[in-house]
MMTF fields as JSON, N, C-alpha, C and O atoms, coordinates in Angstrom:
{
  "mmtfVersion": "1.0.0",
  "mmtfProducer": "UNKNOWN",
  "numBonds": 307,
  "numAtoms": 308,
  "numGroups": 77,
  "numChains": 1,
  "numModels": 1,
  "chainsPerModel": [1],
  "groupsPerChain": [77],
  "chainIdList": ["A"],
  "bondAtomList": [4, 2, 8, 6, 12, 10, 16, 14, 20, 18, 24, 22, 28, 26, 32, 30, 36, 34, 40, 38, 44, 42, 48, 46, 52, 50, 56, 54, 60, 58, 64, 62, 68, 66, 72, 70, 76, 74, 80, 78, 84, 82, 88, 86, 92, 90, 96, 94, 100, 98, 104, 102, 108, 106, 112, 110, 116, 114, 120, 118, 124, 122, 128, 126, 132, 130, 136, 134, 140, 138, 144, 142, 148, 146, 152, 150, 156, 154, 160, 158, 164, 162, 168, 166, 172, 170, 176, 174, 180, 178, 184, 182, 188, 186, 192, 190, 196, 194, 200, 198, 204, 202, 208, 206, 212, 210, 216, 214, 220, 218, 224, 222, 228, 226, 232, 230, 236, 234, 240, 238, 244, 242, 248, 246, 252, 250, 256, 254, 260, 258, 264, 262, 268, 266, 272, 270, 276, 274, 280, 278, 284, 282, 288, 286, 292, 290, 296, 294, 300, 298, 304, 302],
  "bondOrderList": [1, 1, 1, 1, 1, 1, 1, 1, 1, 1, 1, 1, 1, 1, 1, 1, 1, 1, 1, 1, 1, 1, 1, 1, 1, 1, 1, 1, 1, 1, 1, 1, 1, 1, 1, 1, 1, 1, 1, 1, 1, 1, 1, 1, 1, 1, 1, 1, 1, 1, 1, 1, 1, 1, 1, 1, 1, 1, 1, 1, 1, 1, 1, 1, 1, 1, 1, 1, 1, 1, 1, 1, 1, 1, 1, 1],
  "groupList": [{"groupName": "MET", "atomNameList": ["N", "CA", "C", "O"], "elementList": ["N", "C", "C", "O"], "formalChargeList": [0, 0, 0, 0], "bondAtomList": [1, 0, 2, 1, 3, 2], "bondOrderList": [1, 1, 2], "singleLetterCode": "M", "chemCompType": "L-PEPTIDE LINKING"}, {"groupName": "GLY", "atomNameList": ["N", "CA", "C", "O"], "elementList": ["N", "C", "C", "O"], "formalChargeList": [0, 0, 0, 0], "bondAtomList": [1, 0, 2, 1, 3, 2], "bondOrderList": [1, 1, 2], "singleLetterCode": "G", "chemCompType": "PEPTIDE LINKING"}, {"groupName": "ILE", "atomNameList": ["N", "CA", "C", "O"], "elementList": ["N", "C", "C", "O"], "formalChargeList": [0, 0, 0, 0], "bondAtomList": [1, 0, 2, 1, 3, 2], "bondOrderList": [1, 1, 2], "singleLetterCode": "I", "chemCompType": "L-PEPTIDE LINKING"}, {"groupName": "THR", "atomNameList": ["N", "CA", "C", "O"], "elementList": ["N", "C", "C", "O"], "formalChargeList": [0, 0, 0, 0], "bondAtomList": [1, 0, 2, 1, 3, 2], "bondOrderList": [1, 1, 2], "singleLetterCode": "T", "chemCompType": "L-PEPTIDE LINKING"}, {"groupName": "GLN", "atomNameList": ["N", "CA", "C", "O"], "elementList": ["N", "C", "C", "O"], "formalChargeList": [0, 0, 0, 0], "bondAtomList": [1, 0, 2, 1, 3, 2], "bondOrderList": [1, 1, 2], "singleLetterCode": "Q", "chemCompType": "L-PEPTIDE LINKING"}, {"groupName": "VAL", "atomNameList": ["N", "CA", "C", "O"], "elementList": ["N", "C", "C", "O"], "formalChargeList": [0, 0, 0, 0], "bondAtomList": [1, 0, 2, 1, 3, 2], "bondOrderList": [1, 1, 2], "singleLetterCode": "V", "chemCompType": "L-PEPTIDE LINKING"}, {"groupName": "LEU", "atomNameList": ["N", "CA", "C", "O"], "elementList": ["N", "C", "C", "O"], "formalChargeList": [0, 0, 0, 0], "bondAtomList": [1, 0, 2, 1, 3, 2], "bondOrderList": [1, 1, 2], "singleLetterCode": "L", "chemCompType": "L-PEPTIDE LINKING"}, {"groupName": "PHE", "atomNameList": ["N", "CA", "C", "O"], "elementList": ["N", "C", "C", "O"], "formalChargeList": [0, 0, 0, 0], "bondAtomList": [1, 0, 2, 1, 3, 2], "bondOrderList": [1, 1, 2], "singleLetterCode": "F", "chemCompType": "L-PEPTIDE LINKING"}, {"groupName": "LYS", "atomNameList": ["N", "CA", "C", "O"], "elementList": ["N", "C", "C", "O"], "formalChargeList": [0, 0, 0, 0], "bondAtomList": [1, 0, 2, 1, 3, 2], "bondOrderList": [1, 1, 2], "singleLetterCode": "K", "chemCompType": "L-PEPTIDE LINKING"}, {"groupName": "PRO", "atomNameList": ["N", "CA", "C", "O"], "elementList": ["N", "C", "C", "O"], "formalChargeList": [0, 0, 0, 0], "bondAtomList": [1, 0, 2, 1, 3, 2], "bondOrderList": [1, 1, 2], "singleLetterCode": "P", "chemCompType": "L-PEPTIDE LINKING"}, {"groupName": "GLU", "atomNameList": ["N", "CA", "C", "O"], "elementList": ["N", "C", "C", "O"], "formalChargeList": [0, 0, 0, 0], "bondAtomList": [1, 0, 2, 1, 3, 2], "bondOrderList": [1, 1, 2], "singleLetterCode": "E", "chemCompType": "L-PEPTIDE LINKING"}, {"groupName": "ALA", "atomNameList": ["N", "CA", "C", "O"], "elementList": ["N", "C", "C", "O"], "formalChargeList": [0, 0, 0, 0], "bondAtomList": [1, 0, 2, 1, 3, 2], "bondOrderList": [1, 1, 2], "singleLetterCode": "A", "chemCompType": "L-PEPTIDE LINKING"}, {"groupName": "ASN", "atomNameList": ["N", "CA", "C", "O"], "elementList": ["N", "C", "C", "O"], "formalChargeList": [0, 0, 0, 0], "bondAtomList": [1, 0, 2, 1, 3, 2], "bondOrderList": [1, 1, 2], "singleLetterCode": "N", "chemCompType": "L-PEPTIDE LINKING"}, {"groupName": "ASP", "atomNameList": ["N", "CA", "C", "O"], "elementList": ["N", "C", "C", "O"], "formalChargeList": [0, 0, 0, 0], "bondAtomList": [1, 0, 2, 1, 3, 2], "bondOrderList": [1, 1, 2], "singleLetterCode": "D", "chemCompType": "L-PEPTIDE LINKING"}, {"groupName": "ARG", "atomNameList": ["N", "CA", "C", "O"], "elementList": ["N", "C", "C", "O"], "formalChargeList": [0, 0, 0, 0], "bondAtomList": [1, 0, 2, 1, 3, 2], "bondOrderList": [1, 1, 2], "singleLetterCode": "R", "chemCompType": "L-PEPTIDE LINKING"}, {"groupName": "SER", "atomNameList": ["N", "CA", "C", "O"], "elementList": ["N", "C", "C", "O"], "formalChargeList": [0, 0, 0, 0], "bondAtomList": [1, 0, 2, 1, 3, 2], "bondOrderList": [1, 1, 2], "singleLetterCode": "S", "chemCompType": "L-PEPTIDE LINKING"}],
  "groupTypeList": [0, 1, 2, 1, 3, 3, 4, 5, 2, 2, 2, 6, 6, 5, 5, 6, 2, 6, 7, 1, 1, 8, 8, 2, 9, 10, 6, 11, 4, 1, 6, 1, 8, 1, 2, 8, 12, 7, 8, 13, 11, 5, 14, 10, 1, 10, 10, 10, 3, 3, 2, 8, 9, 3, 10, 8, 2, 10, 12, 4, 12, 3, 3, 4, 3, 3, 4, 4, 3, 15, 10, 8, 8, 13, 2, 12, 11],
  "groupIdList": [1, 2, 3, 4, 5, 6, 7, 8, 9, 10, 11, 12, 13, 14, 15, 16, 17, 18, 19, 20, 21, 22, 23, 24, 25, 26, 27, 28, 29, 30, 31, 32, 33, 34, 35, 36, 37, 38, 39, 40, 41, 42, 43, 44, 45, 46, 47, 48, 49, 50, 51, 52, 53, 54, 55, 56, 57, 58, 59, 60, 61, 62, 63, 64, 65, 66, 67, 68, 69, 70, 71, 72, 73, 74, 75, 76, 77],
  "secStructList": [7, 7, 7, 7, 2, 2, 2, 2, 2, 2, 2, 2, 2, 2, 2, 2, 2, 2, 2, 2, 2, 2, 2, 2, 2, 2, 2, 2, 2, 2, 2, 2, 2, 2, 2, 2, 2, 2, 2, 2, 2, 2, 2, 2, 2, 2, 2, 2, 2, 7, 7, 7, 2, 2, 2, 2, 2, 2, 2, 2, 2, 2, 2, 2, 2, 2, 2, 2, 2, 2, 2, 2, 2, 2, 2, 2, 7],
  "xCoordList": [11.676, 10.633, 9.271, 8.951, 8.513, 7.191, 6.132, 6.424, 4.933, 3.81, 3.406, 3.168, 3.328, 2.97, 1.466, 0.693, 1.074, -0.338, -0.992, -2.116, -0.297, -0.843, -1.113, -2.142, -0.199, -0.369, -1.544, -2.276, -1.734, -2.866, -4.173, -5.119, -4.234, -5.449, -5.744, -6.895, -4.719, -4.908, -5.418, -6.323, -4.841, -5.281, -6.735, -7.51, -7.119, -8.505, -9.468, -10.573, -9.065, -9.904, -10.081, -11.18, -9.009, -9.096, -10.028, -10.845, -9.904, -10.785, -12.235, -13.13, -12.464, -13.819, -14.393, -15.567, -13.578, -14.043, -14.323, -15.326, -13.436, -13.599, -14.807, -15.561, -14.991, -16.014, -17.28, -18.331, -17.208, -18.379, -18.592, -18.062, -19.372, -19.589, -20.366, -20.184, -21.232, -22.069, -21.302, -21.589, -20.353, -19.635, -18.524, -18.164, -17.987, -16.854, -17.198, -16.401, -18.337, -18.655, -18.781, -18.376, -19.341, -19.461, -18.082, -17.841, -17.183, -15.822, -15.099, -14.405, -15.259, -14.611, -15.15, -14.39, -16.45, -17.061, -16.543, -16.208, -16.478, -15.955, -14.5, -14.095, -13.712, -12.301, -12.168, -11.333, -12.99, -12.964, -13.321, -12.68, -14.336, -14.735, -13.631, -13.365, -12.995, -11.901, -10.736, -10.161, -10.386, -9.296, -9.659, -8.827, -10.908, -11.363, -11.301, -10.83, -11.77, -11.727, -10.288, -9.998, -9.395, -7.988, -7.39, -6.696, -7.656, -7.135, -7.686, -6.951, -8.977, -9.577, -8.914, -8.641, -8.658, -8.022, -6.604, -6.169, -5.886, -4.529, -4.571, -3.756, -5.514, -5.647, -5.969, -5.398, -6.874, -7.229, -6.015, -5.789, -5.252, -4.052, -3.034, -2.392, -2.877, -1.948, -2.431, -1.621, -3.731, -4.276, -4.077, -3.804, -4.209, -4.056, -2.607, -2.343, -1.666, -0.259, 0.36, 1.418, -0.28, 0.238, -0.203, -1.394, 0.77, 0.456, 0.348, 1.259, -0.736, -0.946, -0.157, 0.044, 0.297, 1.076, 0.352, 0.997, -0.961, -1.683, -1.678, -1.591, -1.769, -1.723, -0.347, -0.233, 0.695, 2.042, 2.208, 2.795, 1.691, 1.777, 1.006, 1.489, -0.189, -0.985, -0.254, -0.261, 0.371, 1.117, 2.301, 2.59, 2.986, 4.117, 3.647, 4.291, 2.535, 2.003, 1.617, 1.871, 1.019, 0.628, 1.865, 1.871, 2.894, 4.135, 4.778, 5.231, 4.824, 5.423, 4.635, 5.223, 3.304, 2.466, 2.695, 2.767, 2.807, 3.048, 4.405, 4.529, 5.419, 6.75, 6.745, 7.36, 6.063, 6.005, 5.296, 5.718, 4.218, 3.456, 4.335, 4.338, 5.073, 5.92, 7.068, 7.495, 7.577, 8.632, 8.084, 8.773, 6.851, 6.245, 6.042, 6.236, 5.656, 5.467, 6.795, 6.836, 7.888, 9.209, 9.641, 10.233, 9.347, 9.732, 8.942, 9.503, 7.649, 6.783, 7.046, 6.705, 7.624, 7.821, 8.921, 9.198],
  "yCoordList": [12.768, 13.111, 12.829, 11.69, 13.838, 13.683, 13.68, 13.82, 13.523, 13.542, 14.988, 15.712, 15.409, 16.773, 16.963, 16.006, 18.215, 18.56, 17.924, 17.427, 17.941, 17.37, 15.879, 15.374, 15.19, 13.745, 13.448, 12.484, 14.26, 14.071, 14.276, 13.509, 15.284, 15.555, 14.387, 13.97, 13.861, 12.723, 11.508, 10.813, 11.253, 10.116, 10.285, 9.331, 11.48, 11.736, 11.566, 11.053, 11.987, 11.806, 10.321, 9.885, 9.558, 8.123, 7.447, 6.606, 7.815, 7.255, 7.631, 6.796, 8.867, 9.326, 8.55, 8.179, 8.312, 7.571, 6.108, 5.54, 5.505, 4.092, 3.837, 2.891, 4.652, 4.376, 5.212, 4.83, 6.309, 7.164, 8.054, 7.794, 9.101, 10.085, 9.56, 10.041, 8.574, 8.073, 7.124, 7.058, 6.406, 5.403, 6.008, 5.427, 7.142, 7.725, 8.039, 7.697, 8.669, 8.897, 7.589, 7.518, 6.562, 5.273, 4.671, 4.118, 4.781, 4.27, 5.04, 4.443, 6.36, 7.179, 6.843, 6.785, 6.624, 6.268, 4.914, 4.753, 3.956, 2.639, 2.702, 2.023, 3.51, 3.68, 4.311, 3.89, 5.317, 5.974, 5.019, 5.029, 4.191, 3.209, 2.18, 1.774, 1.766, 0.802, 1.36, 0.664, 2.61, 3.251, 3.38, 3.134, 3.768, 3.908, 2.565, 2.495, 1.502, 0.172, -0.269, -0.873, 0.039, -0.318, 0.409, -0.202, 1.709, 2.486, 1.969, 1.871, 1.638, 1.095, -0.222, -0.459, -1.076, -2.367, -2.174, -2.899, -1.204, -0.927, -0.44, -0.864, 0.446, 0.947, -0.191, -0.257, -1.081, -2.211, -3.116, -3.601, -3.333, -4.158, -3.533, -4.239, -2.211, -1.527, -1.608, -1.777, -1.491, -1.556, -2.947, -3.074, -3.981, -5.346, -5.654, -6.396, -5.089, -5.398, -4.512, -4.841, -3.404, -2.512, -3.019, -3.191, -3.256, -3.708, -2.471, -1.644, -2.351, -1.214, -1.439, -2.585, -0.359, -0.502, -1.313, -2.07, -1.175, -1.929, -3.417, -4.24, -3.774, -5.185, -5.768, -6.92, -4.964, -5.416, -5.716, -6.733, -4.833, -5.022, -6.27, -7.054, -6.458, -7.635, -8.911, -9.89, -8.907, -10.075, -10.356, -11.516, -9.318, -9.498, -10.06, -10.944, -9.552, -10.046, -11.517, -12.291, -11.901, -13.294, -14.181, -15.264, -13.738, -14.505, -14.65, -15.737, -13.567, -13.623, -14.564, -15.343, -14.493, -15.355, -16.822, -17.674, -17.114, -18.482, -18.971, -20.115, -18.119, -18.502, -18.745, -19.7, -17.895, -18.052, -19.346, -20.051, -19.661, -20.9, -22.117, -23.052, -22.117, -23.272, -23.388, -24.5, -22.274, -22.313, -22.906, -23.68, -22.55, -23.079, -24.601, -25.34, -25.047, -26.477, -27.214, -28.314, -26.611, -27.232, -27.336, -28.335, -26.311, -26.308, -27.362, -28.059, -27.485, -28.426, -29.878, -30.797, -30.096, -31.456, -32.178, -33.332],
  "zCoordList": [-32.145, -33.102, -32.475, -32.136, -32.333, -31.763, -32.854, -34.042, -32.424, -33.358, -33.558, -32.592, -34.811, -35.134, -35.219, -35.167, -35.349, -35.43, -36.653, -36.575, -37.763, -38.998, -38.829, -39.278, -38.191, -37.999, -37.074, -37.3, -36.042, -35.13, -35.883, -35.7, -36.713, -37.505, -38.439, -38.567, -39.086, -39.998, -39.23, -39.692, -38.062, -37.247, -36.84, -36.916, -36.41, -36.023, -37.199, -37.022, -38.383, -39.573, -39.901, -40.244, -39.795, -40.074, -39.07, -39.445, -37.796, -36.765, -37.057, -36.935, -37.438, -37.757, -38.945, -38.94, -39.941, -41.119, -40.765, -41.198, -39.979, -39.638, -38.734, -38.964, -37.734, -36.737, -36.896, -36.38, -37.577, -37.74, -36.526, -35.446, -36.719, -35.665, -34.474, -33.356, -34.698, -33.607, -32.685, -31.489, -33.219, -32.428, -31.56, -30.537, -31.945, -31.226, -29.767, -28.893, -29.45, -28.026, -27.236, -26.075, -27.867, -27.193, -26.922, -25.849, -27.894, -27.718, -26.616, -25.793, -26.597, -25.579, -24.192, -23.226, -24.093, -22.814, -22.337, -21.164, -23.231, -22.877, -22.455, -21.512, -23.146, -22.801, -21.417, -20.616, -21.139, -19.824, -18.706, -17.655, -18.915, -17.892, -17.671, -16.541, -18.759, -18.641, -17.845, -17.008, -18.1, -17.36, -15.888, -15.015, -15.611, -14.212, -13.489, -12.353, -14.133, -13.525, -13.255, -12.223, -14.191, -14.019, -12.817, -12.004, -12.703, -11.575, -10.25, -9.267, -10.219, -8.998, -8.608, -7.431, -9.592, -9.315, -8.788, -7.894, -9.338, -8.871, -7.427, -6.608, -7.107, -5.732, -4.764, -3.675, -5.151, -4.289, -4.062, -2.953, -5.107, -4.978, -4.046, -3.268, -4.112, -3.223, -1.782, -0.87, -1.563, -0.207, 0.389, 1.582, -0.423, 0.059, 0.413, 1.36, -0.341, -0.103, 0.97, 1.507, 1.287, 2.313, 3.681, 3.937, 4.554, 5.911, 6.786, 6.821, 7.471, 8.358, 9.639, 10.042, 10.29, 11.524, 12.6, 13.324, 12.724, 13.75, 13.431, 14.342, 12.157, 11.78, 12.089, 12.507, 11.88, 12.146, 13.633, 14.004, 14.479, 15.924, 16.338, 17.154, 15.781, 16.109, 15.708, 16.454, 14.542, 14.078, 14.998, 15.289, 15.46, 16.354, 17.698, 18.262, 18.204, 19.472, 19.367, 20.291, 18.273, 18.065, 18.026, 18.611, 17.352, 17.253, 18.621, 18.98, 19.392, 20.718, 21.626, 22.375, 21.56, 22.381, 22.021, 22.907, 20.748, 20.295, 20.787, 21.225, 20.717, 21.178, 22.686, 23.162, 23.432, 24.886, 25.25, 26.167, 24.534, 24.806, 24.557, 25.358, 23.468, 23.156, 24.153, 24.463, 24.66, 25.669, 26.967, 27.632, 27.331, 28.543, 28.422, 29.387, 27.237, 27.022, 27.17, 27.722, 26.675, 26.779, 28.247, 28.655, 29.025, 30.428, 31.198, 32.044, 30.917, 31.619, 31.199, 31.944, 30.064, 29.555, 30.236, 29.909]
}
């Protein structure tokens, strides 16, 4: 069961009565800004959690260098 045309019209009339004609554009603008901010935050979160291939290589090189250094210390000790 979906929402019918009549129900949408009734909902819009109730919103118009509650908030008035002047407040509706302000509410819509605020809602749009909120959605935009949410999408931007989601994109930033995805960028932070995604490891780029070059970062992965750099991390592997650092790990290998650290392991080689510790092996050299063990041999010299």
